[in-house]
N, CA, C and O atoms as CSV, one atom per row, in Angstrom:
chain,resi,resn,atom,element,x,y,z
A,1,UNK,N,N,0.879,-1.074,-0.085
A,1,UNK,CA,C,0.135,-0.232,-0.001
A,1,UNK,C,C,0.970,1.235,-0.072
A,1,UNK,O,O,1.957,1.381,0.650
A,2,UNK,N,N,0.530,2.304,-0.970
A,2,UNK,CA,C,1.173,3.496,-0.861
A,2,UNK,C,C,0.331,4.422,-0.069
A,2,UNK,O,O,-0.899,4.390,-0.116
A,3,UNK,N,N,1.089,5.341,0.740
A,3,UNK,CA,C,0.466,6.109,1.769
A,3,UNK,C,C,1.016,7.528,1.374
A,3,UNK,O,O,2.183,7.679,1.011
A,4,UNK,N,N,0.101,8.576,1.465
A,4,UNK,CA,C,0.885,10.067,1.453
A,4,UNK,C,C,-0.254,10.761,2.501
A,4,UNK,O,O,-1.448,10.461,2.513
A,5,UNK,N,N,0.318,11.630,3.263
A,5,UNK,CA,C,-0.293,12.693,4.204
A,5,UNK,C,C,-0.079,14.130,3.830
A,5,UNK,O,O,0.825,14.530,3.097
A,6,UNK,N,N,-1.012,14.876,4.411
A,6,UNK,CA,C,-0.887,16.279,4.448
A,6,UNK,C,C,-1.677,16.866,5.466
A,6,UNK,O,O,-2.753,16.349,5.769
A,7,UNK,N,N,-1.233,17.966,6.071
A,7,UNK,CA,C,-1.642,18.635,7.316
A,7,UNK,C,C,-1.916,20.132,6.867
A,7,UNK,O,O,-1.098,20.789,6.224
A,8,UNK,N,N,-3.046,20.557,7.241
A,8,UNK,CA,C,-3.419,21.966,6.738
A,8,UNK,C,C,-4.157,22.450,7.697
A,8,UNK,O,O,-4.624,21.741,8.588
A,9,UNK,N,N,-4.357,23.860,7.599
A,9,UNK,CA,C,-5.288,24.602,8.388
A,9,UNK,C,C,-6.768,24.186,7.983
A,9,UNK,O,O,-7.106,24.112,6.801
A,10,UNK,N,N,-7.599,23.928,9.008
A,10,UNK,CA,C,-9.007,23.598,8.786
A,10,UNK,C,C,-9.722,24.839,8.627
A,10,UNK,O,O,-10.375,25.439,9.481
A,11,UNK,N,N,-9.477,25.201,7.208
A,11,UNK,CA,C,-10.406,26.416,6.680
A,11,UNK,C,C,-10.931,25.945,5.417
A,11,UNK,O,O,-10.318,25.198,4.654
A,12,UNK,N,N,-12.330,26.506,5.187
A,12,UNK,CA,C,-13.007,26.064,3.971
A,12,UNK,C,C,-12.087,26.261,2.627
A,12,UNK,O,O,-12.161,25.431,1.722
A,13,UNK,N,N,-11.370,27.195,2.553
A,13,UNK,CA,C,-10.520,27.544,1.097
A,13,UNK,C,C,-9.508,26.440,0.874
A,13,UNK,O,O,-8.870,26.322,-0.172
A,14,UNK,N,N,-9.391,25.578,1.999
A,14,UNK,CA,C,-8.321,24.417,1.707
A,14,UNK,C,C,-8.917,23.323,1.236
A,14,UNK,O,O,-8.212,22.397,0.833
A,15,UNK,N,N,-10.279,23.235,1.204
A,15,UNK,CA,C,-11.046,22.047,0.622
A,15,UNK,C,C,-10.187,21.819,-0.855
A,15,UNK,O,O,-9.856,20.659,-1.104
A,16,UNK,N,N,-9.882,22.717,-1.675
A,16,UNK,CA,C,-9.324,22.388,-3.111
A,16,UNK,C,C,-7.775,22.026,-2.975
A,16,UNK,O,O,-7.156,21.394,-3.831
A,17,UNK,N,N,-7.273,22.473,-1.872
A,17,UNK,CA,C,-5.927,22.041,-1.601
A,17,UNK,C,C,-5.814,20.566,-1.384
A,17,UNK,O,O,-5.072,19.773,-1.963
A,18,UNK,N,N,-6.756,20.332,-0.368
A,18,UNK,CA,C,-6.821,18.811,0.194
A,18,UNK,C,C,-7.354,17.908,-1.204
A,18,UNK,O,O,-6.998,16.739,-1.352
A,19,UNK,N,N,-8.090,18.486,-2.021
A,19,UNK,CA,C,-8.828,17.715,-3.118
A,19,UNK,C,C,-7.667,17.181,-4.065
A,19,UNK,O,O,-7.394,16.029,-4.401
A,20,UNK,N,N,-7.077,18.391,-4.383
A,20,UNK,CA,C,-5.868,18.594,-5.266
A,20,UNK,C,C,-4.796,17.594,-4.897
A,20,UNK,O,O,-4.282,16.802,-5.686
A,21,UNK,N,N,-4.538,17.708,-3.716
A,21,UNK,CA,C,-3.420,16.567,-3.032
A,21,UNK,C,C,-3.774,15.258,-3.448
A,21,UNK,O,O,-3.145,14.514,-4.200
A,22,UNK,N,N,-4.945,15.046,-2.823
A,22,UNK,CA,C,-5.584,13.604,-2.960
A,22,UNK,C,C,-5.571,13.125,-4.241
A,22,UNK,O,O,-5.142,11.983,-4.408
A,23,UNK,N,N,-5.985,13.818,-5.264
A,23,UNK,CA,C,-6.380,13.586,-6.802
A,23,UNK,C,C,-5.200,13.257,-7.334
A,23,UNK,O,O,-5.103,12.226,-7.999
A,24,UNK,N,N,-4.092,14.112,-7.113
A,24,UNK,CA,C,-2.931,13.683,-7.764
A,24,UNK,C,C,-2.200,12.581,-7.392
A,24,UNK,O,O,-1.482,12.020,-8.220
A,25,UNK,N,N,-2.280,12.218,-6.323
A,25,UNK,CA,C,-1.729,10.933,-5.478
A,25,UNK,C,C,-2.488,9.866,-6.304
A,25,UNK,O,O,-1.878,8.971,-6.890
A,26,UNK,N,N,-3.925,9.991,-6.336
A,26,UNK,CA,C,-4.787,8.647,-6.796
A,26,UNK,C,C,-4.646,8.512,-8.209
A,26,UNK,O,O,-4.798,7.386,-8.682
A,27,UNK,N,N,-4.349,9.589,-9.056
A,27,UNK,CA,C,-4.424,9.823,-10.362
A,27,UNK,C,C,-3.050,9.217,-10.789
A,27,UNK,O,O,-3.095,8.434,-11.738
A,28,UNK,N,N,-1.843,9.467,-10.227
A,28,UNK,CA,C,-0.690,8.731,-10.545
A,28,UNK,C,C,-0.590,7.314,-10.247
A,28,UNK,O,O,0.331,6.609,-10.661
A,29,UNK,N,N,-1.489,6.930,-9.570
A,29,UNK,CA,C,-1.128,5.487,-8.995
A,29,UNK,C,C,-2.592,4.585,-9.435
A,29,UNK,O,O,-3.016,3.600,-8.829
A,30,UNK,N,N,-3.110,5.122,-10.459
A,30,UNK,CA,C,-4.118,4.401,-11.362
A,30,UNK,C,C,-5.568,4.016,-10.854
A,30,UNK,O,O,-6.295,3.080,-11.186
A,31,UNK,N,N,-5.775,5.169,-9.828
A,31,UNK,CA,C,-7.403,4.907,-9.333
A,31,UNK,C,C,-8.337,5.509,-10.495
A,31,UNK,O,O,-8.163,6.538,-11.147
A,32,UNK,N,N,-9.404,4.543,-10.567
A,32,UNK,CA,C,-10.259,5.209,-11.598
A,32,UNK,C,C,-10.912,6.396,-11.350
A,32,UNK,O,O,-11.106,6.754,-10.188
A,33,UNK,N,N,-11.299,7.094,-12.348
A,33,UNK,CA,C,-11.666,8.387,-12.259
A,33,UNK,C,C,-13.112,8.833,-11.619
A,33,UNK,O,O,-13.451,9.930,-11.177
A,34,UNK,N,N,-13.998,7.351,-11.744
A,34,UNK,CA,C,-15.095,7.578,-10.947
A,34,UNK,C,C,-14.920,7.328,-9.486
A,34,UNK,O,O,-15.637,7.951,-8.703
A,35,UNK,N,N,-14.111,6.548,-9.080
A,35,UNK,CA,C,-13.775,6.612,-7.645
A,35,UNK,C,C,-13.073,7.940,-6.954
A,35,UNK,O,O,-13.225,8.320,-5.793
A,36,UNK,N,N,-12.257,8.546,-7.998
A,36,UNK,CA,C,-11.771,9.853,-7.569
A,36,UNK,C,C,-13.037,10.749,-7.433
A,36,UNK,O,O,-13.230,11.258,-6.329
A,37,UNK,N,N,-13.721,10.940,-8.212
A,37,UNK,CA,C,-14.884,11.797,-8.087
A,37,UNK,C,C,-15.620,11.435,-6.584
A,37,UNK,O,O,-15.801,12.305,-5.733
A,38,UNK,N,N,-15.967,10.171,-6.424
A,38,UNK,CA,C,-16.562,9.915,-5.262
A,38,UNK,C,C,-15.847,10.573,-4.091
A,38,UNK,O,O,-16.381,11.387,-3.336
A,39,UNK,N,N,-14.314,10.051,-3.990
A,39,UNK,CA,C,-13.509,10.517,-2.994
A,39,UNK,C,C,-13.605,12.268,-2.731
A,39,UNK,O,O,-13.556,12.800,-1.622
A,40,UNK,N,N,-13.742,12.929,-3.952
A,40,UNK,CA,C,-13.965,14.289,-4.037
A,40,UNK,C,C,-15.207,14.850,-3.095
A,40,UNK,O,O,-15.134,15.839,-2.365
A,41,UNK,N,N,-16.295,14.050,-3.263
A,41,UNK,CA,C,-17.442,14.335,-2.459
A,41,UNK,C,C,-17.103,14.112,-1.113
A,41,UNK,O,O,-17.529,14.949,-0.316
A,42,UNK,N,N,-16.404,13.134,-0.654
A,42,UNK,CA,C,-16.401,12.729,0.613
A,42,UNK,C,C,-15.350,13.974,1.323
A,42,UNK,O,O,-15.462,14.400,2.472
A,43,UNK,N,N,-14.410,14.373,0.390
A,43,UNK,CA,C,-13.618,15.430,1.015
A,43,UNK,C,C,-14.244,16.469,1.470
A,43,UNK,O,O,-14.079,16.965,2.585
A,44,UNK,N,N,-15.161,16.927,0.424
A,44,UNK,CA,C,-16.016,18.130,0.556
A,44,UNK,C,C,-16.800,18.089,1.756
A,44,UNK,O,O,-16.893,19.105,2.444
A,45,UNK,N,N,-17.451,16.882,2.122
A,45,UNK,CA,C,-18.342,16.946,3.180
A,45,UNK,C,C,-17.361,16.722,4.437
A,45,UNK,O,O,-17.603,17.422,5.421
A,46,UNK,N,N,-16.590,16.080,4.492
A,46,UNK,CA,C,-15.767,15.640,5.904
A,46,UNK,C,C,-14.918,16.878,6.184
A,46,UNK,O,O,-15.079,17.596,7.171
A,47,UNK,N,N,-14.024,17.063,5.259
A,47,UNK,CA,C,-13.307,18.286,5.536
A,47,UNK,C,C,-14.095,19.554,5.899
A,47,UNK,O,O,-13.959,20.171,6.956
A,48,UNK,N,N,-15.011,19.900,4.808
A,48,UNK,CA,C,-15.719,21.160,5.225
A,48,UNK,C,C,-16.658,20.905,6.695
A,48,UNK,O,O,-17.135,21.899,7.242
A,49,UNK,N,N,-16.858,19.703,7.214
A,49,UNK,CA,C,-17.339,19.690,8.433
A,49,UNK,C,C,-16.205,19.988,9.465
A,49,UNK,O,O,-16.408,20.755,10.406
A,50,UNK,N,N,-15.167,19.450,9.294
A,50,UNK,CA,C,-14.138,19.859,10.334
A,50,UNK,C,C,-13.943,21.416,10.162
A,50,UNK,O,O,-13.662,22.007,11.205
A,51,UNK,N,N,-14.034,22.070,9.172
A,51,UNK,CA,C,-13.575,23.432,8.872
A,51,UNK,C,C,-14.806,24.038,9.858
A,51,UNK,O,O,-14.461,24.777,10.780
A,52,UNK,N,N,-16.149,23.751,9.686
A,52,UNK,CA,C,-17.250,24.785,10.261
A,52,UNK,C,C,-17.148,24.379,11.660
A,52,UNK,O,O,-17.115,25.313,12.461
A,53,UNK,N,N,-17.085,23.070,12.182
A,53,UNK,CA,C,-17.417,22.657,13.484
A,53,UNK,C,C,-16.502,22.391,14.579
A,53,UNK,O,O,-16.640,22.727,15.756
A,54,UNK,N,N,-15.436,21.668,13.979
A,54,UNK,CA,C,-14.443,21.237,15.136
A,54,UNK,C,C,-13.694,22.410,16.188
A,54,UNK,O,O,-13.374,22.183,17.355
A,55,UNK,N,N,-13.564,23.322,15.676
A,55,UNK,CA,C,-12.606,24.087,16.239
A,55,UNK,C,C,-13.436,25.533,16.923
A,55,UNK,O,O,-12.741,26.476,17.300
A,56,UNK,N,N,-14.776,25.585,17.020
A,56,UNK,CA,C,-15.502,26.556,17.471
A,56,UNK,C,C,-14.964,28.002,17.162
A,56,UNK,O,O,-14.661,28.744,18.096
A,57,UNK,N,N,-14.861,28.356,16.010
A,57,UNK,CA,C,-14.575,29.696,15.429
A,57,UNK,C,C,-13.014,29.699,15.731
A,57,UNK,O,O,-12.558,30.819,15.962
A,58,UNK,N,N,-12.211,28.750,15.765
A,58,UNK,CA,C,-10.765,28.983,16.034
A,58,UNK,C,C,-10.305,28.349,15.013
A,58,UNK,O,O,-10.973,27.559,14.346
A,59,UNK,N,N,-8.786,28.730,14.749
A,59,UNK,CA,C,-8.213,27.967,13.377
A,59,UNK,C,C,-7.476,26.741,13.911
A,59,UNK,O,O,-6.543,26.988,14.676
A,60,UNK,N,N,-7.720,25.545,13.654
A,60,UNK,CA,C,-7.061,24.513,13.853
A,60,UNK,C,C,-6.569,23.697,12.500
A,60,UNK,O,O,-6.747,24.098,11.350
A,61,UNK,N,N,-6.024,22.672,12.819
A,61,UNK,CA,C,-5.231,21.675,11.890
A,61,UNK,C,C,-6.227,20.531,11.576
A,61,UNK,O,O,-7.179,20.149,12.256
A,62,UNK,N,N,-5.846,20.145,10.561
A,62,UNK,CA,C,-6.633,18.882,9.807
A,62,UNK,C,C,-5.353,18.134,9.218
A,62,UNK,O,O,-4.488,18.678,8.530
A,63,UNK,N,N,-5.378,16.791,9.605
A,63,UNK,CA,C,-4.509,15.933,9.001
A,63,UNK,C,C,-5.402,14.910,7.947
A,63,UNK,O,O,-6.462,14.362,8.249
A,64,UNK,N,N,-4.760,14.809,6.761
A,64,UNK,CA,C,-5.727,13.891,5.887
A,64,UNK,C,C,-4.579,12.979,5.741
A,64,UNK,O,O,-3.443,13.452,5.775
A,65,UNK,N,N,-4.789,11.580,5.565
A,65,UNK,CA,C,-3.975,10.331,5.156
A,65,UNK,C,C,-4.697,9.691,4.086
A,65,UNK,O,O,-5.830,9.240,4.258
A,66,UNK,N,N,-4.036,9.631,2.901
A,66,UNK,CA,C,-4.809,8.798,1.758
A,66,UNK,C,C,-3.702,7.682,1.372
A,66,UNK,O,O,-2.483,7.802,1.245
A,67,UNK,N,N,-4.416,6.726,1.251
A,67,UNK,CA,C,-3.723,5.387,0.844
A,67,UNK,C,C,-4.333,4.637,-0.495
A,67,UNK,O,O,-5.492,4.762,-0.891
A,68,UNK,N,N,-3.441,3.937,-1.027
A,68,UNK,CA,C,-4.156,3.276,-2.401
A,68,UNK,C,C,-3.225,1.881,-2.357
A,68,UNK,O,O,-1.995,1.826,-2.389
A,69,UNK,N,N,-4.166,0.783,-2.276
A,69,UNK,CA,C,-3.601,-0.563,-2.721
A,69,UNK,C,C,-4.279,-1.015,-3.967
A,69,UNK,O,O,-5.463,-1.319,-4.110
A,70,UNK,N,N,-3.132,-1.002,-5.012
A,70,UNK,CA,C,-3.914,-1.365,-6.520
A,70,UNK,C,C,-3.852,-2.672,-6.408
A,70,UNK,O,O,-4.486,-3.214,-7.313
A,71,UNK,N,N,-3.242,-3.579,-5.508
A,71,UNK,CA,C,-3.378,-5.021,-5.692
A,71,UNK,C,C,-4.652,-5.700,-5.385
A,71,UNK,O,O,-5.075,-6.737,-5.895
A,72,UNK,N,N,-5.292,-4.849,-4.334
A,72,UNK,CA,C,-6.433,-5.329,-3.673
A,72,UNK,C,C,-7.713,-4.285,-4.092
A,72,UNK,O,O,-8.843,-4.470,-3.642
A,73,UNK,N,N,-7.427,-3.311,-4.893
A,73,UNK,CA,C,-8.283,-2.260,-5.548
A,73,UNK,C,C,-8.979,-1.449,-4.658
A,73,UNK,O,O,-10.203,-1.375,-4.769
A,74,UNK,N,N,-8.303,-0.736,-3.664
A,74,UNK,CA,C,-9.341,0.093,-2.700
A,74,UNK,C,C,-8.245,1.345,-2.475
A,74,UNK,O,O,-7.044,1.362,-2.744
A,75,UNK,N,N,-9.107,2.402,-1.877
A,75,UNK,CA,C,-8.438,3.624,-1.576
A,75,UNK,C,C,-9.078,3.707,-0.003
A,75,UNK,O,O,-10.195,3.358,0.380
A,76,UNK,N,N,-8.002,4.273,0.730
A,76,UNK,CA,C,-8.294,4.478,2.275
A,76,UNK,C,C,-8.127,6.047,2.402
A,76,UNK,O,O,-7.217,6.559,1.750
A,77,UNK,N,N,-8.963,6.884,3.222
A,77,UNK,CA,C,-8.962,8.181,3.495
A,77,UNK,C,C,-9.146,8.537,4.949
A,77,UNK,O,O,-10.206,8.285,5.523
A,78,UNK,N,N,-8.137,9.116,5.550
A,78,UNK,CA,C,-8.305,9.032,7.102
A,78,UNK,C,C,-8.364,10.590,7.345
A,78,UNK,O,O,-7.534,11.275,6.747
A,79,UNK,N,N,-9.152,11.120,8.060
A,79,UNK,CA,C,-9.342,12.689,8.523
A,79,UNK,C,C,-9.107,12.641,10.020
A,79,UNK,O,O,-9.743,11.882,10.750
A,80,UNK,N,N,-8.138,13.507,10.470
A,80,UNK,CA,C,-7.915,13.428,11.987
A,80,UNK,C,C,-7.770,15.285,12.211
A,80,UNK,O,O,-7.204,16.044,11.425
A,81,UNK,N,N,-8.367,15.617,13.331
A,81,UNK,CA,C,-8.560,16.752,13.887
A,81,UNK,C,C,-8.345,16.681,15.357
A,81,UNK,O,O,-8.517,15.599,15.918
A,82,UNK,N,N,-7.956,17.817,16.090
A,82,UNK,CA,C,-7.887,17.936,17.432
A,82,UNK,C,C,-9.070,18.810,18.013
A,82,UNK,O,O,-9.037,19.345,19.121
A,83,UNK,N,N,-10.133,18.883,17.106
A,83,UNK,CA,C,-11.213,19.680,17.762
A,83,UNK,C,C,-12.100,19.187,18.501
A,83,UNK,O,O,-11.735,18.217,19.166
A,84,UNK,N,N,-13.205,19.540,18.622
A,84,UNK,CA,C,-14.471,18.902,19.729
A,84,UNK,C,C,-14.509,17.452,19.489
A,84,UNK,O,O,-14.457,17.075,18.318
A,85,UNK,N,N,-14.590,16.608,20.411
A,85,UNK,CA,C,-14.742,15.169,20.144
A,85,UNK,C,C,-16.326,15.118,19.649
A,85,UNK,O,O,-17.310,15.486,20.290
A,86,UNK,N,N,-16.282,14.630,18.502
A,86,UNK,CA,C,-17.593,14.329,17.697
A,86,UNK,C,C,-17.703,12.887,16.850
A,86,UNK,O,O,-16.866,12.620,15.987
A,87,UNK,N,N,-18.672,12.091,17.130
A,87,UNK,CA,C,-18.580,10.741,16.388
A,87,UNK,C,C,-19.791,11.137,15.466
A,87,UNK,O,O,-20.889,11.340,15.986
A,88,UNK,N,N,-19.618,11.247,14.140
A,88,UNK,CA,C,-20.655,11.465,13.232
A,88,UNK,C,C,-21.477,10.251,13.007
A,88,UNK,O,O,-22.626,10.432,12.602
A,89,UNK,N,N,-21.059,9.036,13.210
A,89,UNK,CA,C,-21.758,7.958,13.265
A,89,UNK,C,C,-22.686,7.488,14.209
A,89,UNK,O,O,-23.249,6.396,14.129
A,90,UNK,N,N,-22.857,8.373,15.167
A,90,UNK,CA,C,-23.530,7.936,16.341
A,90,UNK,C,C,-24.826,8.823,16.093
A,90,UNK,O,O,-25.880,8.386,16.555
A,91,UNK,N,N,-24.842,9.923,15.466
A,91,UNK,CA,C,-25.843,10.830,15.116
A,91,UNK,C,C,-27.114,10.164,14.411
A,91,UNK,O,O,-26.951,9.102,13.811
A,92,UNK,N,N,-28.161,10.660,14.458
A,92,UNK,CA,C,-29.351,10.190,13.727
A,92,UNK,C,C,-29.352,10.709,12.352
A,92,UNK,O,O,-29.111,11.886,12.083
A,93,UNK,N,N,-29.661,9.707,11.402
A,93,UNK,CA,C,-29.712,9.728,10.089
A,93,UNK,C,C,-30.778,10.701,9.618
A,93,UNK,O,O,-31.790,10.717,10.320
A,94,UNK,N,N,-30.758,11.428,8.683
A,94,UNK,CA,C,-31.957,12.200,8.195
A,94,UNK,C,C,-33.108,11.278,7.588
A,94,UNK,O,O,-32.821,10.156,7.172
A,95,UNK,N,N,-34.193,11.683,7.549
A,95,UNK,CA,C,-35.120,10.953,6.769
A,95,UNK,C,C,-35.586,11.397,5.609
A,95,UNK,O,O,-36.481,12.228,5.453
A,96,UNK,N,N,-34.778,10.660,4.534
A,96,UNK,CA,C,-34.775,11.261,3.251
A,96,UNK,C,C,-36.017,10.819,2.562
A,96,UNK,O,O,-35.943,10.822,1.333
A,97,UNK,N,N,-37.277,10.393,3.152
A,97,UNK,CA,C,-38.339,10.219,2.685
A,97,UNK,C,C,-39.096,11.582,2.774
A,97,UNK,O,O,-39.974,11.860,1.957
A,98,UNK,N,N,-38.750,12.393,3.748
A,98,UNK,CA,C,-39.641,13.565,3.774
A,98,UNK,C,C,-38.861,14.534,2.883
A,98,UNK,O,O,-37.724,14.412,2.427
A,99,UNK,N,N,-39.810,15.597,2.734
A,99,UNK,CA,C,-39.322,16.742,1.730
A,99,UNK,C,C,-38.030,17.376,2.235
A,99,UNK,O,O,-37.504,16.921,3.250
A,100,UNK,N,N,-37.549,18.295,1.648
A,100,UNK,CA,C,-36.232,19.036,2.218
A,100,UNK,C,C,-36.923,20.151,3.327
A,100,UNK,O,O,-36.254,20.460,4.314
A,101,UNK,N,N,-38.059,20.644,3.160
A,101,UNK,CA,C,-38.940,21.483,4.100
A,101,UNK,C,C,-39.011,20.732,5.341
A,101,UNK,O,O,-38.790,21.300,6.410
A,102,UNK,N,N,-39.286,19.571,5.284
A,102,UNK,CA,C,-39.890,18.732,6.554
A,102,UNK,C,C,-38.744,18.170,7.225
A,102,UNK,O,O,-38.826,17.941,8.432
A,103,UNK,N,N,-37.533,17.883,6.495
A,103,UNK,CA,C,-36.519,17.228,7.182
A,103,UNK,C,C,-35.669,18.239,8.048
A,103,UNK,O,O,-35.338,19.354,7.645
A,104,UNK,N,N,-35.334,17.682,9.369
A,104,UNK,CA,C,-34.383,18.461,10.316
A,104,UNK,C,C,-33.044,18.712,9.658
A,104,UNK,O,O,-32.658,17.872,8.845
A,105,UNK,N,N,-32.365,19.662,9.886
A,105,UNK,CA,C,-31.253,20.318,9.338
A,105,UNK,C,C,-30.062,19.319,9.795
A,105,UNK,O,O,-30.081,18.828,10.924
A,106,UNK,N,N,-29.196,19.086,9.024
A,106,UNK,CA,C,-27.925,18.354,9.274
A,106,UNK,C,C,-28.028,16.822,9.192
A,106,UNK,O,O,-29.142,16.304,9.261
A,107,UNK,N,N,-26.893,16.053,9.046
A,107,UNK,CA,C,-26.797,14.735,9.046
A,107,UNK,C,C,-26.766,14.448,7.692
A,107,UNK,O,O,-26.292,13.331,7.486
A,108,UNK,N,N,-27.158,15.157,6.510
A,108,UNK,CA,C,-26.973,14.680,5.204
A,108,UNK,C,C,-25.909,14.295,4.709
A,108,UNK,O,O,-25.901,13.345,3.926
A,109,UNK,N,N,-24.714,14.995,5.083
A,109,UNK,CA,C,-23.436,14.789,4.441
A,109,UNK,C,C,-22.952,13.495,4.910
A,109,UNK,O,O,-22.437,12.785,4.045
A,110,UNK,N,N,-23.007,13.061,6.053
A,110,UNK,CA,C,-22.313,11.998,6.639
A,110,UNK,C,C,-23.176,10.626,5.972
A,110,UNK,O,O,-22.663,9.512,5.871
A,111,UNK,N,N,-24.401,10.917,5.601
A,111,UNK,CA,C,-25.611,9.809,5.182
A,111,UNK,C,C,-25.162,9.854,3.647
A,111,UNK,O,O,-25.441,8.775,3.125
A,112,UNK,N,N,-24.590,10.699,2.793
A,112,UNK,CA,C,-24.014,10.549,1.555
A,112,UNK,C,C,-22.773,9.810,1.490
A,112,UNK,O,O,-22.395,9.026,0.621
A,113,UNK,N,N,-22.190,10.195,2.571
A,113,UNK,CA,C,-20.690,9.628,2.623
A,113,UNK,C,C,-20.967,7.928,2.774
A,113,UNK,O,O,-20.517,7.080,2.002
A,114,UNK,N,N,-21.693,7.709,3.789
A,114,UNK,CA,C,-22.076,6.223,3.744
A,114,UNK,C,C,-22.502,5.492,2.797
A,114,UNK,O,O,-22.281,4.286,2.683
A,115,UNK,N,N,-23.280,6.329,1.896
A,115,UNK,CA,C,-24.064,5.449,0.899
A,115,UNK,C,C,-22.950,5.405,-0.255
A,115,UNK,O,O,-23.186,4.526,-1.084
A,116,UNK,N,N,-21.859,6.111,-0.480
A,116,UNK,CA,C,-21.054,6.023,-1.522
A,116,UNK,C,C,-19.702,5.238,-1.306
A,116,UNK,O,O,-19.093,4.696,-2.228
A,117,UNK,N,N,-19.275,5.237,0.094
A,117,UNK,CA,C,-18.236,4.564,0.392
A,117,UNK,C,C,-18.545,3.217,0.860
A,117,UNK,O,O,-19.674,2.945,1.269
A,118,UNK,N,N,-17.594,2.356,0.822
A,118,UNK,CA,C,-17.663,0.757,1.344
A,118,UNK,C,C,-17.730,0.606,2.815
A,118,UNK,O,O,-18.537,-0.087,3.434
A,119,UNK,N,N,-16.694,1.410,3.345
A,119,UNK,CA,C,-16.558,1.324,4.943
A,119,UNK,C,C,-16.380,2.613,5.450
A,119,UNK,O,O,-15.895,3.521,4.776
A,120,UNK,N,N,-16.817,2.755,6.809
A,120,UNK,CA,C,-16.554,4.171,7.424
A,120,UNK,C,C,-16.176,3.742,8.909
A,120,UNK,O,O,-16.615,2.690,9.374
A,121,UNK,N,N,-15.414,4.520,9.580
A,121,UNK,CA,C,-15.143,4.197,10.955
A,121,UNK,C,C,-14.861,5.396,11.651
A,121,UNK,O,O,-14.328,6.317,11.032
A,122,UNK,N,N,-15.145,5.520,12.867
A,122,UNK,CA,C,-14.688,6.766,13.779
A,122,UNK,C,C,-14.099,6.066,15.097
A,122,UNK,O,O,-14.569,5.069,15.645
A,123,UNK,N,N,-13.106,6.710,15.441
A,123,UNK,CA,C,-12.641,6.591,16.959
A,123,UNK,C,C,-12.135,7.988,17.455
A,123,UNK,O,O,-11.897,8.911,16.676
A,124,UNK,N,N,-12.003,8.060,18.678
A,124,UNK,CA,C,-11.159,9.148,19.363
A,124,UNK,C,C,-10.005,8.601,19.931
A,124,UNK,O,O,-10.067,7.764,20.831
A,125,UNK,N,N,-8.811,9.077,19.401
A,125,UNK,CA,C,-7.778,8.532,19.732
A,125,UNK,C,C,-6.648,9.593,20.099
A,125,UNK,O,O,-6.446,10.486,19.276
A,126,UNK,N,N,-5.877,9.566,21.301
A,126,UNK,CA,C,-4.876,10.598,21.605
A,126,UNK,C,C,-5.453,11.912,21.311
A,126,UNK,O,O,-4.851,12.714,20.596
A,127,UNK,N,N,-6.434,12.131,21.759
A,127,UNK,CA,C,-7.125,13.581,21.850
A,127,UNK,C,C,-7.495,13.886,20.552
A,127,UNK,O,O,-7.553,15.095,20.329
A,128,UNK,N,N,-7.761,13.152,19.629
A,128,UNK,CA,C,-7.991,13.538,18.279
A,128,UNK,C,C,-9.345,12.779,17.651
A,128,UNK,O,O,-9.425,11.588,17.949
A,129,UNK,N,N,-10.184,13.202,17.000
A,129,UNK,CA,C,-11.132,12.755,16.011
A,129,UNK,C,C,-10.521,12.020,14.663
A,129,UNK,O,O,-10.000,12.653,13.746
A,130,UNK,N,N,-10.653,10.722,14.685
A,130,UNK,CA,C,-10.183,10.035,13.722
A,130,UNK,C,C,-11.255,9.247,12.578
A,130,UNK,O,O,-11.687,8.125,12.840
A,131,UNK,N,N,-11.544,9.799,11.579
A,131,UNK,CA,C,-12.605,9.118,10.712
A,131,UNK,C,C,-12.028,8.506,9.530
A,131,UNK,O,O,-11.593,9.244,8.646
A,132,UNK,N,N,-11.965,7.121,9.396
A,132,UNK,CA,C,-11.601,6.467,8.304
A,132,UNK,C,C,-12.496,6.207,7.360
A,132,UNK,O,O,-13.682,6.165,7.687
A,133,UNK,N,N,-12.132,5.992,6.081
A,133,UNK,CA,C,-13.113,5.523,4.944
A,133,UNK,C,C,-12.441,4.641,3.888
A,133,UNK,O,O,-11.269,4.780,3.538
A,134,UNK,N,N,-13.145,3.873,3.491
A,134,UNK,CA,C,-12.526,2.957,2.437
A,134,UNK,C,C,-13.384,2.620,1.291
A,134,UNK,O,O,-14.536,2.203,1.401
A,135,UNK,N,N,-12.753,2.825,0.169
A,135,UNK,CA,C,-13.504,2.541,-1.296
A,135,UNK,C,C,-12.860,1.728,-2.053
A,135,UNK,O,O,-11.725,1.997,-2.448
A,136,UNK,N,N,-13.497,0.596,-2.373
A,136,UNK,CA,C,-12.975,-0.263,-3.402
A,136,UNK,C,C,-13.740,0.036,-4.740
A,136,UNK,O,O,-14.856,0.529,-4.902
A,137,UNK,N,N,-12.804,-0.411,-5.659
A,137,UNK,CA,C,-13.069,-0.175,-7.103
A,137,UNK,C,C,-13.071,-1.429,-7.994
A,137,UNK,O,O,-13.281,-1.327,-9.202
């Protein structure tokens, strides 16, 4: 497995920095474009949430670790932050049978991530939120 990581300020303007970093790594190692596009959605949702909520209007850091295993055909993506402890997998999923007006706000991003990825795991370790995602192709 090949692995690469980046640490950036958890600010919305860095979504493109993270996406470009991950995309370049995956493109150079033979990941299919369809999988890369799904990974971009995940980056937008997860990194965006870290930026908006983890540090309560303070600037913090986020570490993103991307791995690719060409032999087993999968990508792993791990997001780490030292912000407020938050397990997105514990929270109630949105009722997508309701109209947008009837639905409660929140939860749709992690719902989307769960639908397009194959595995998702959260743990709080060494004072950090660690969200790991796996996508096979």
